C-alpha positions in Angstrom: 82.3 120.0 36.7 79.5 122.4 35.7 80.4 122.3 32.0 79.8 118.6 32.0 76.4 119.1 33.7 75.5 121.7 31.2 76.5 119.4 28.3 74.5 116.6 29.9 71.4 118.9 30.0 71.5 119.5 26.3 68.9 117.3 24.6 69.8 114.7 22.0 68.3 116.7 19.1 70.9 119.4 19.8 73.9 117.0 20.0 75.9 119.4 17.8 75.5 122.1 20.5 76.7 119.7 23.2 79.8 118.8 21.1 80.5 122.4 20.2 80.1 123.5 23.9 82.8 121.0 24.9 85.0 122.1 22.1 84.8 125.9 22.2 85.4 125.9 26.0 87.4 122.7 26.5 89.7 123.0 23.5 89.9 126.8 23.3 93.3 128.3 22.4 92.4 131.5 24.3 94.4 132.2 27.5 92.4 131.4 30.7 91.4 135.0 31.4 90.2 135.7 27.9 88.4 132.3 27.8 86.6 132.5 31.1 85.8 136.2 30.8 84.3 135.5 27.4 82.3 132.6 28.8 81.0 134.6 31.8 80.1 137.7 29.7 78.3 135.5 27.2 76.5 133.4 29.8 75.2 136.7 31.2 74.3 138.0 27.8 72.5 134.8 26.9 69.9 135.6 29.6 69.6 131.9 30.3 69.4 131.2 34.1 70.5 127.6 33.6 73.5 128.6 31.5 74.6 131.3 33.9 74.1 129.1 37.0 76.2 126.3 35.5 79.0 128.4 34.0 79.4 131.2 36.5 81.1 129.1 39.3 83.7 127.8 36.9 84.3 131.2 35.4 84.7 132.7 38.9 87.2 130.0 39.9 89.3 130.7 36.8 89.3 134.5 36.9 90.9 137.0 39.3 88.4 139.1 41.2 89.2 142.0 38.9 88.6 139.9 35.7 85.4 138.5 37.1 84.1 142.0 37.8 85.3 143.3 34.4 83.6 140.4 32.5 80.3 141.3 34.3 80.9 144.9 33.5 81.4 144.1 29.8 78.0 142.3 29.8 76.4 145.2 31.6 77.7 148.0 29.5 77.2 146.2 26.2 73.6 145.4 27.2 73.1 149.2 27.1 75.4 150.1 24.2 74.2 147.3 21.9 70.6 148.6 22.1 71.6 152.2 21.8 74.0 151.9 18.9 72.0 149.2 17.1 68.9 151.4 17.2 70.8 154.5 16.1 72.3 152.5 13.2 69.0 150.9 12.2 67.0 154.2 12.1 66.9 155.6 8.6 67.5 159.1 9.7 71.3 159.6 9.8 71.0 162.7 12.0 70.8 160.4 15.1 74.4 159.5 14.4 75.4 163.1 14.8 73.8 163.5 18.2 75.8 163.2 21.4 75.1 159.8 23.1 75.1 161.3 26.6 75.5 157.9 28.2 78.2 157.1 30.8 80.6 154.4 29.6 83.6 155.0 31.9 84.2 151.2 32.3 85.3 150.9 28.7 88.2 153.3 29.3 89.1 151.8 32.6 87.9 148.2 32.9 90.3 147.0 35.5 91.9 144.4 33.2 93.9 144.4 30.0 92.0 146.5 27.4 92.2 143.7 24.8 90.5 141.3 27.1 87.6 143.7 27.8 87.3 144.5 24.1 87.1 140.8 23.3 84.4 140.2 25.9 82.5 143.3 24.6 82.7 141.9 21.0 81.4 138.5 22.1 78.4 140.1 23.9 77.8 142.3 20.9 77.6 139.2 18.7 74.9 137.8 21.0 73.0 141.1 21.0 73.4 141.6 17.3 74.9 145.1 17.1 76.9 145.4 13.9 78.2 148.9 14.8 79.6 147.6 18.1 81.0 144.5 16.5 82.9 146.6 14.0 84.1 149.1 16.6 85.4 146.4 19.0 86.9 144.3 16.1 88.8 147.4 14.9 90.2 148.1 18.3 91.3 144.5 18.7 92.9 144.4 15.3 94.8 147.7 16.0 96.1 146.1 19.2 97.5 143.2 17.2 94.8 140.6 18.0 94.5 138.1 15.2 91.3 137.2 13.4 91.5 133.6 14.8 91.3 134.9 18.4 88.4 137.2 17.6 86.6 134.4 15.8 87.2 132.2 18.9 85.3 134.7 21.0 82.3 134.9 18.7 82.2 131.1 18.4 81.9 130.9 22.2 79.2 133.5 22.0 77.3 131.6 19.3 77.4 128.3 21.1 76.5 129.7 24.6 73.6 131.6 23.1 72.4 128.5 21.2 72.6 126.3 24.3 70.8 128.9 26.4 67.9 129.2 23.8 67.7 125.4 23.6 67.6 124.7 27.4 65.2 127.6 28.1 62.9 126.3 25.3 62.9 122.8 26.7 62.2 124.1 30.2 59.2 126.0 29.0 57.9 123.1 27.0 58.3 120.8 30.0 56.0 123.0 32.1 
């Protein structure tokens, strides 16, 4: 199991991450599609080759072809949107907020899976990428759709742990060179 291999790669000084990785994935209350879509989108967003190599096969095995593609789409579109909207939000000139974005985001309207699943994955990726405006937007859509706070928090807990594992493993790989 790739998750076990990933946990085994986490160094002893980051034991909490190893334990958290097992718990946020292994003991998640999310339905399989939400869980593994979140895991895949976050593994991509983490930018860690090791994390992606280890988690992608298991995600692919637990997702339909449509959900697998949609999770990758969520990571891709949010890579763009998080930079764009975070920058627009951080600029002190509010006029940028009135300008038309002019960026294609069709996948958000038609992701090929349940809208709530795609929104959850987008929120998790936005947590990794640190875009407050996107986090608020996706959280509001999820809450209006009846998704509870515990489910939303579950997604950003997965994001936090996967990101931390990726940073730790990539750091150790560089230091070992």
